[in-house]
C-alpha positions as CSV (number, residue, x, y, z in Angstrom):
1,M,0.0,0.0,0.0
2,F,2.7,2.5,1.0
3,D,4.7,1.6,-2.1
4,A,1.9,2.5,-4.4
5,L,1.2,5.7,-2.5
6,D,4.9,6.7,-2.6
7,S,4.9,6.1,-6.3
8,L,1.8,8.3,-6.8
9,V,3.3,11.1,-4.7
10,K,6.6,11.0,-6.5
11,R,4.8,11.3,-9.9
12,D,2.6,14.1,-8.7
13,E,-0.5,12.1,-9.5
14,I,-2.3,13.1,-6.3
15,S,-4.0,16.4,-6.6
16,D,-3.7,17.6,-3.0
17,A,-1.2,15.4,-1.3
18,P,-0.5,17.9,1.6
19,Q,-4.0,17.0,2.9
20,M,-2.7,13.5,3.7
21,I,0.1,14.7,5.9
22,P,-1.8,14.7,9.2
23,F,-3.1,11.2,8.5
24,L,0.3,9.9,7.5
25,R,1.9,11.5,10.6
26,E,-0.7,9.7,12.8
27,L,0.1,6.4,11.1
28,S,3.8,7.0,11.6
29,N,3.2,7.4,15.4
30,D,0.9,4.4,15.8
31,E,2.7,1.6,17.6
32,R,0.2,-1.0,16.5
33,I,1.6,-0.7,12.9
34,P,4.9,-2.4,12.1
35,L,8.0,-0.2,12.3
36,I,8.8,-0.6,8.6
37,A,5.3,0.8,7.7
38,R,5.6,3.7,10.1
39,N,9.0,4.6,8.7
40,H,7.6,4.5,5.1
41,A,4.8,6.8,6.2
42,S,7.3,9.2,7.6
43,R,9.3,9.1,4.3
44,I,6.2,9.8,2.3
45,V,5.4,12.9,4.5
46,K,9.0,14.2,3.8
47,T,8.5,13.6,0.1
48,I,5.2,15.5,0.1
49,E,6.7,18.4,2.1
50,K,9.7,18.6,-0.2
51,K,7.4,18.7,-3.3
52,K,5.3,21.3,-1.6
53,E,8.4,23.5,-1.0
54,E,9.5,23.0,-4.7
55,K,6.2,24.4,-6.0
56,K,6.5,27.6,-4.1
């Protein structure tokens, strides 16, 4: 799931990716989710923020 989302974010195929940041941050802090998934959620947040800054 995160691989597909990461791919979509990197290709700018999500119209308003910054809206997902709060949800992804919540997932990255949820200890019920495996560590590798939490780390991937954090990386996606960083990618979204980086792309957001590039567009400014």
